[in-house]
C-alpha angles and dihedrals in degrees: 000000000000099000105158091211087072097046083112148122120268092232090067086067099039087056087045093058090052091050090051096045093044093051093247099115094100099045107120109249129189117205126186124207110202142133131242103209134015117236123259093015089292120166094230147346136244118243113231135154104046093119089055089049090055091050090047094050089051090057094058111116096024099113126089120244088253088069091058091049089067090070103015102046127167138062092274089068097044095100093042091051092054090048091052094049090065100030110119126174110264101171137084132273126202121192148163115255119260106264093034119133111235130192129209119293095010115127106254090177128014118193117198118183150092109331099244094046092048094045096055091054093065102090099040091047091050091044091056099038099043092053098045096041091050091054097040092049092049091046088053090054094048094047093048089058091072142025089219126092118276120204122204115221106151099121094117091056097042122111095255138320096291091052091045093052100043093035090060089049090053092048093053093051089052097052114291112133095216146339137235091220109107094195092057090047092052096043098046100030094239099119124226135248138215145121124185147341130216089260090065090057095045092046087074091059133287096272142096090251089050090057090055091049091053090052093044093050093046092052092048094049096044104039109143092039132083107281125214121172120200106225107177101076092105111359124341099208106027098049114349099066091040094051089049092053090046093049092048092045095049091049095047095248111150141136090300090065102118099205098059129253137203151135133266129224117202105167145023131040098338096190093054097037092049090052092049094045089050090053094049093045093048092048091054094048098260098123094146094050104118125221115222118193130202136157118119095321127175136166093279095050092044091049089051093048089053091048089054092052097249114183097227121142099192140002135224116208124188128167097011086069105026094055098024080237102196093049110012098171116072116204107227114145133189115222136178108239103168138019123192091341095311118115117234135184143185113243113197138179084238104074092203088068096057109118136208112252131218138035105312143190131190126219125199112214121208140177132202116244118198092225104028102035121218110005123188109234107173148350122219128187117211140178105260107265097006121141095268092047089053091049091051093045090051094045094243130152112274141167129217125200130206107256093221098037111035090187089069111081142147130205125212115201122221111264094019102084142040129215138198132183114245095206121065130177110264098167123040120185090346095309130104108255103180130068120255120253125219122240089252091054091050092050090047090050092052092048092049093047092048090052093063095060120084122259091246090058091053096052115124096219123046097349121196106257115241116229110264118170143155128234122266092244090054091045092049091049093051093049093046091051092047090049093048096048090044090055090048092050091049092050095043119115132171109253 
């Protein structure tokens, strides 16, 4: 029953019946999925979820007509139910790669296909992409707050098992070193990590000696693995760190232990406690013992800990990443931009909801710096095949203008730039047409992409805004359509 392709809103199907009955089902539609504003005043967002979108699209048309009768009952829907039971997606899908960095209004996914097939994909696409892009973008922010490893372990706070599993995947792509989620580890081949909870310590008796017994038993039963002992159950400095040293010492664990060992702090003043623990460990010869910190961390707390000189080697972050806690609802939308070759747009009283019409493609323009290597300089979204698109494809000189301030412009000279399209075809005639990438490859792609932006554009607070524009033909089309519909509205009267 749980076919994600039908995790949808009913109105997708009530519209579908009208398309079928009115003879519109085979009109060629182009839909763009994009977002209008990045969360938390971020400069950009991290693309994640397109592989799950491809899988979801492949599951369309795999339910019997009896399934559709549950929400489309009655004889008047009988023919439509039969049609839906065999309706598979036969069109094309273009998308940015997972791990790509996307800016507002750029098409992250473009769906081109028969109207009814493209329309019913709206809700499941948004369900997948809004969740994973929210988590990936937050994970990117958290991981950019430090040069030290960040582990994701927010499954217990995630909004259900699906969210926990795929959220952890998104977090790893966007910078997290690992996850505690075993299902993510198995499904994506990235492994999982974890040691003990406070209940493990207290299960050996609520006493200082019980704490030592817990540590001693854990070391004995997990020798040959990485070892992390949770030291804040009773008192981090007066017994926890001392019992950890005692357990390591009595079991012969020292700086020569090849698998790595450490302690975890989960409460209190982490800056102060980590410095004191580092001092005690070093004085006892445990210089390679790592200090792992948890406790409701996010990018702001981590930045502050680093500013205070905390001696923390790695961080564990839970709900801040798993739920994108500060901004849990990502703003991707799915809008019709063309029907049977004719551009369309939504005009709204709210100017922020005005969309770019037509079948689009985005180019990322870069220049080679003798010291910094390849540096991304601007993104420009064009109508496919328009004059600017042709100039970029041919390596010619071109100029882009700011959509909202036409006096701001930048010229790229022929031979002094390189360009690549951000959207590539991933489904052709209903079939996947690109190879799958492993989780490690997606993570590496994100890290490489991030490296080509300037440090000022990667700041967490008040980032420098990267140049993102649209082509003159797209701008002119948009303005012409707005002017025309405005005239029609002004002349419109009820007859």
